[in-house]
C-alpha positions in Angstrom: -5.4 -41.0 -41.2 -3.3 -43.1 -43.6 -3.5 -41.6 -47.0 -2.1 -44.7 -48.7 -5.0 -46.7 -47.4 -7.5 -44.1 -48.5 -6.1 -44.3 -52.0 -7.6 -47.8 -52.3 -11.3 -48.4 -53.3 -13.9 -50.1 -51.2 -15.1 -53.4 -52.6 -17.9 -51.7 -54.5 -18.5 -48.1 -55.3 -15.3 -46.4 -54.1 -14.8 -43.8 -51.4 -15.6 -40.1 -50.8 -13.6 -38.0 -48.5 -15.8 -35.9 -46.2 -13.2 -34.1 -44.2 -9.7 -34.8 -42.7 -10.3 -38.1 -40.9 -13.7 -38.8 -42.3 -14.7 -40.9 -45.4 -17.7 -42.6 -47.0 -17.1 -46.1 -48.3 -19.7 -46.4 -51.0 -21.4 -49.8 -51.1 -18.9 -51.3 -48.7 -21.5 -53.4 -46.8 -23.8 -54.1 -49.8 -22.8 -57.7 -50.2 -23.2 -58.4 -46.5 -26.5 -56.5 -46.0 -28.8 -59.6 -46.0 -26.6 -61.4 -43.5 -26.5 -58.4 -41.3 -30.3 -58.2 -41.2 -30.5 -61.8 -40.3 -28.2 -61.2 -37.4 -30.3 -58.2 -36.4 -33.4 -60.4 -36.1 -31.7 -62.5 -33.4 -30.7 -59.4 -31.5 -34.2 -58.0 -31.6 -35.6 -61.2 -30.1 -33.6 -60.4 -27.0 -33.5 -56.6 -27.0 -36.3 -55.1 -29.1 -36.3 -51.6 -30.5 -37.6 -48.9 -28.2 -37.9 -45.1 -28.4 -35.8 -43.7 -25.6 -36.3 -40.4 -23.7 -33.8 -37.7 -23.6 -32.7 -36.0 -20.3 -35.0 -33.1 -21.3 -38.0 -35.4 -21.4 -38.4 -35.7 -25.1 -39.1 -39.0 -26.8 -36.7 -39.7 -29.6 -38.2 -40.2 -33.1 -35.6 -42.9 -33.8 -36.2 -46.3 -32.3 -33.0 -47.9 -30.8 -31.4 -51.0 -29.3 -27.8 -52.2 -28.8 -25.5 -55.2 -29.0 -22.0 -55.7 -27.5 -20.4 -55.4 -24.1 -22.0 -51.9 -23.6 -25.1 -50.2 -24.9 -25.8 -46.5 -25.3 -28.9 -45.4 -23.4 -30.6 -42.1 -22.6 -33.2 -41.3 -20.0 -34.1 -38.5 -17.5 -30.7 -39.0 -15.7 -28.6 -38.5 -18.8 -26.7 -40.1 -21.6 -24.4 -43.0 -20.9 -23.2 -46.5 -21.7 -24.5 -49.4 -19.6 -23.8 -53.2 -19.6 -27.5 -54.0 -19.0 -30.5 -53.4 -21.1 -32.7 -51.2 -18.9 -35.9 -52.8 -20.3 -35.0 -56.4 -19.6 -32.3 -55.9 -16.9 -30.2 -58.4 -18.8 -26.9 -57.9 -20.6 -27.2 -56.7 -24.2 -26.9 -59.3 -26.9 -23.4 -60.3 -27.9 -22.1 -58.4 -31.0 -22.4 -60.9 -33.9 -19.1 -61.8 -35.6 -20.3 -60.5 -39.0 -21.0 -57.1 -37.4 -17.6 -56.9 -35.8 -15.7 -58.1 -38.9 -17.5 -55.5 -41.1 -16.7 -52.7 -38.6 -13.0 -53.7 -38.2 -12.6 -54.1 -42.0 -14.2 -50.7 -42.8 -12.1 -48.9 -40.2 -9.0 -50.6 -41.6 -9.7 -49.5 -45.1 -10.4 -45.9 -43.9 -7.0 -45.8 -42.2 -7.9 -46.8 -38.6 -6.1 -50.1 -38.1 -6.7 -52.1 -34.9 -10.3 -50.9 -34.3 -11.9 -53.0 -31.6 -15.5 -52.0 -31.2 -17.3 -53.0 -28.0 -20.6 -51.3 -28.6 -23.0 -51.3 -31.6 -25.9 -48.8 -31.5 -28.7 -49.9 -33.8 -31.2 -47.2 -34.9 -34.4 -47.7 -36.9 -35.6 -44.7 -38.8 -39.2 -44.7 -40.1 -40.5 -41.9 -42.4 -40.2 -38.6 -40.7 -37.7 -39.8 -38.1 -34.6 -37.6 -37.7 -31.5 -37.2 -35.6 -30.5 -33.7 -34.7 -26.9 -32.5 -34.9 -24.8 -34.0 -32.1 -21.4 -35.2 -31.1 -20.5 -38.8 -30.1 -18.6 -38.0 -26.9 -19.8 -40.4 -24.3 -17.0 -42.9 -25.1 -13.9 -43.1 -23.0 -11.7 -43.9 -25.9 -12.0 -40.9 -28.3 -8.9 -42.2 -30.2 -11.0 -44.9 -31.8 -13.1 -44.0 -34.8 -16.9 -44.3 -35.3 -18.1 -46.7 -38.0 -21.6 -46.1 -39.3 -23.4 -48.6 -41.6 -26.5 -47.7 -43.6 -29.1 -50.4 -44.5 -32.4 -49.9 -46.3 -34.0 -46.6 -47.3 -31.7 -43.8 -48.3 -31.0 -40.9 -46.0 -29.4 -37.5 -46.0 -26.5 -37.5 -43.6 -25.4 -34.2 -42.1 -21.7 -33.9 -41.3 -20.4 -30.7 -39.8 -17.4 -29.5 -37.8 -16.3 -29.4 -34.2 -18.8 -26.6 -33.4 -22.6 -26.8 -33.7 -22.6 -23.6 -35.7 -20.4 -25.1 -38.4 -22.4 -25.6 -41.5 -22.8 -29.3 -42.2 -22.3 -31.1 -45.5 -25.4 -32.9 -46.8 -24.5 -36.4 -48.0 -27.0 -38.9 -49.5 -26.4 -42.4 -48.0 -27.6 -45.5 -49.8 -28.1 -49.0 -48.4 -24.6 -50.6 -48.0 -22.7 -47.3 -47.6 -20.4 -47.0 -44.6 -19.2 -43.8 -43.0 -16.0 -43.8 -40.9 -14.8 -40.8 -38.9 -12.1 -40.3 -36.3 -8.9 -38.4 -35.6 -9.4 -34.7 -36.3 -13.1 -35.4 -37.3 -13.9 -37.6 -34.3 -16.0 -34.9 -32.5 -17.6 -33.5 -35.6 -21.3 -32.7 -35.3 -23.5 -34.9 -37.4 -27.1 -36.0 -37.8 -29.8 -37.3 -40.2 -32.5 -35.2 -41.9 -36.1 -36.4 -41.6 -36.4 -39.7 -43.5 -38.4 -39.6 -46.7 -41.1 -42.2 -47.2 -40.3 -45.2 -49.4 -40.1 -49.0 -49.5 -36.9 -50.9 -49.7 -36.5 -54.6 -50.5 -34.2 -55.2 -47.6 -36.0 -53.3 -44.8 -39.4 -52.2 -46.0 -40.5 -48.7 -44.9 -37.5 -48.0 -42.7 -33.7 -47.4 -42.6 -31.5 -49.3 -40.2 -28.2 -47.8 -39.0 -25.5 -49.7 -37.2 -23.0 -47.5 -35.4 -19.9 -49.1 -34.0 -17.8 -47.4 -31.2 -15.2 -48.2 -28.7 -17.0 -47.2 -25.5 -14.5 -48.3 -22.8 
């Protein structure tokens, strides 16, 4: 990770180093939040949110959809990326230019120049929804970072180490915060604690998370 780049501040709020290769850019997406939500509405018209089922048969508490050349899916057969939305049988919606530009810019500020995301996972957390500790390891290109954008209700982000048993840090994420991790932190276990109830002017009673990856 480029230390010189990390010495700069995000447009609003600054940055917080989580671990070697991982940083929180505070308020980085705040000025773009309304535009991102408008783009999301168009995506949902084509590929609505759905609660997917894990290979073990459990329905996820987080509702999901995707945009980009590939979408992350889970069902009884396993976790994978697919070019088609399994609900509609059609390609996932194209990744909007504002989505891509934000992800590339955040990665660049965090020290990962040249990021070219081809998948954006979109999660909706309602009160009580959570995401257990896991690694993002279904991507073929693990040299590329993960860029995660928080919109709406605040959440407690858990960021651990390369082993599930590593004790994670608890980091409060507000609307507009962006987390970027890669390099030595690329396979860090991470998750979200159960979302507290609340109401946000941007999203109502939910949190939206955009996670950008290089799947292929």
